N, C-alpha and C positions, 0 to 999 in steps of 0.2 A: 284552823290557823291558817295564813295564808304563807308559802314558803315562797323566797326569791329564787327562782330555776334559771334567772338569767344567763348567770356565768356557765350551768353544766350544757345550757342549749347552745351557747356558742362555741362552747370546748367541740361539742357533739357537731356544729357546723363544721369547723375547722377541719375537724378529723375526717370529715365526707369530704372535703375538699381534698385533701392529700392524699386520698384512698382513689379519687376521679384521678386525680394528674399522675398519681402512677401505674393505675392501669392504662391510661392514655398514652403512658411511655412506653408502656408495655408493649400495646397496639403497633405503635411506630416501629419498634425494633422488628417487630415480628415481620412488619409488612416491607420493611428493609432487607429481611434475610428471605423473604420469598421473593424477591424483585425479578421479574422474568426476565433472561438474558435471549438479547438477539442468536438464533444459529450462526454456527461459523460455515461460510461458505467456501465449496470448493468448485472454479470452476476451468473449465477448457475453451481457450480460446483458439481459432483456427483463421489462418488464411487473412490474417490483418493486413492490408498492402499499405504500407507507407513510405512511397518512393522520394527520391530525389530528383528537381528537374533537371538538371545541370546533366551536359555529357561527360563521357569519361575523357580524366584527365584535366577537370575544371573543379574548383571546388564545389563543396556541397550546397544545392539552393532549395526554394521551395518551403512549403507549408509543413509542420510538424505534425502527426496524427497524436491527437489528444485521449487517452483513456481515464476513464475512471473504473477505480474497482470495484465500488456500491452500487454503481449503474450496470456495470457488466457489461458495457460497451464503451464505445466512442464519443466523445461530447466535443461541444463549441463553443461552451463557456469558461469559466476561471475555475471548475470546481473538478479541474483535473489532477490526477496522481502522479501518472508517467505519460512520455511523448515519444513517438516514434519519429527518425526520419532515416532512412537508409538503416545502417549500422549504428547510428545516435539512438541513446535515450536519455532523457532528461528525467529531474523530478522537478515536483511543483514547490520548490523550497531554495531558498536564496536570491543568486543574482542571474540575470540573463548574459551570454556572454558574445551574443553578436546580434545584430539587428533584427534579423529573422527568426530567431527563437521566441517562444511565448514568453510573456511577464511571467514571474514567478508572485502569485499571488497567497500561496498556501505555507505552511510549516514541513513541507515534506522534507525528507529525506531518505538516504540508503544505506543497506552495509550489504558488504558481498561475503556470503558464507561461503564456504566449501563443505563438502557433502553430500548427501541424499535427500532427495525433495523430504521423504518422511521423516528423517533424521533429524532435520531443523524444526522443533518444535514450541521453539517460542522465538519471540524478538530478542536481541542482546539488549545489552546497557544503551541508554540513549547517546552517550560519548562515543560509540563507536561508528555512529551513524555519519553520514558525509552528505553537504548539502551542492548544489552547484554554485559556480562563482564566475569571475569576470574571466578569468582564466585557464579556465577547465569543467569537465563535469565528472559529478562524485562517482559515475560510471563512469571510467577512463575509455577513450578511444584508441583503437589501435588493438593491431591482432597481439594475442595472447596477455591483453591489459585487462581487458573489462570481463564482457559474456561470451566472445568470439575467438575463433582462429581462424586465419585465410591460408590458403594454400597456395603457394605462387606458381606451381608446378600444374594442378588441375582446376587452380582458379574457384575454387571453392570456401564457400563461409561455413563453418559448424560450428553450433555452441558449444563450449567448454562443457565437459558431461558434469563435472564436479561444483558447480558453479552455482550458486542458488541467492538470487536479490531478494531480500529484506527492506522491504519499503515502508517508511514511513508516510501516511496517506497526508494529504493538502489539509485535512482536519484534525491528524493524530491519532487515526487510526493504524492498524498494521495490517499486511499483506505478505506472503512471500511467492515469490514466482520464479519458475523454470521455464526458460526456452527449448523447444523441441526442435525448432525448422527455423531458416531464414528463405524458404522455398515453396512456392503454391503447392499445396494438396500434399507438402511433406514427404518428398521421395525419401528413399532409404540413401540410395547415392544419387544425388542429382547431378541434372547437366546444366553447368553453367550458362552453356548455349540454346537449352531449350526450355528448362525451368523456369518460370518467372521468380526472380530474388527480390529481398526488400519485400519478403511477406513474411510475417511472425505467425507463429503457433506456439503456444504455451499454455502451462496449467497454472494456476494460481489458489491460493486458499485465502480468505478475507477474514481478518477478526473485525467484527463491526462494532462490539463493545467498547466503549471510551474507555481507557484506562487498565484496558487485559493485552496481553501479550502472547499468549496462550494459541494454539494452531489446532489443539485437539481436545 
């Protein structure tokens, strides 16, 4: 007697397909969980010179020095995160305020946190960040308003010790930075008539993984 095994074979085939797809899904989930993250980077930058070309009493002038956290260096293209000129610090997000500022091509912004560098463990909520605009910079200009204090008696510019700049980069990553000196070779007590000013030294930690805000 010949038995018709067609329905049984078809059912067995469908079962095998279901098992295969379930196995494939498990593999994909496992691969996603085991995705290797890029390491968080901590860097020290010394003596980054960002001068203004104007004379004393004149409005600031000259090119801004553009810096990339991921490149760990200055850059000349549009993929910059922050830009320096004298005491000004710009972010690559928002709008330019003067003709000599670089065009903002990124989605960068900044939050000024209070505390120690190690104490800032992650970037805050996005609504706490600010971008540059036509009327002002996200890191405010002026003594005591942004990152520095200016002593009118000694003529010394000093970084505010408890100010940490948390930066959203041009491509949406995060970094935190603290400026340690505004003078070449970072003297403990700068001499404004002998030590070259407009020369930044700072430390930063960069989170290279998209969507992550932690710094450790």
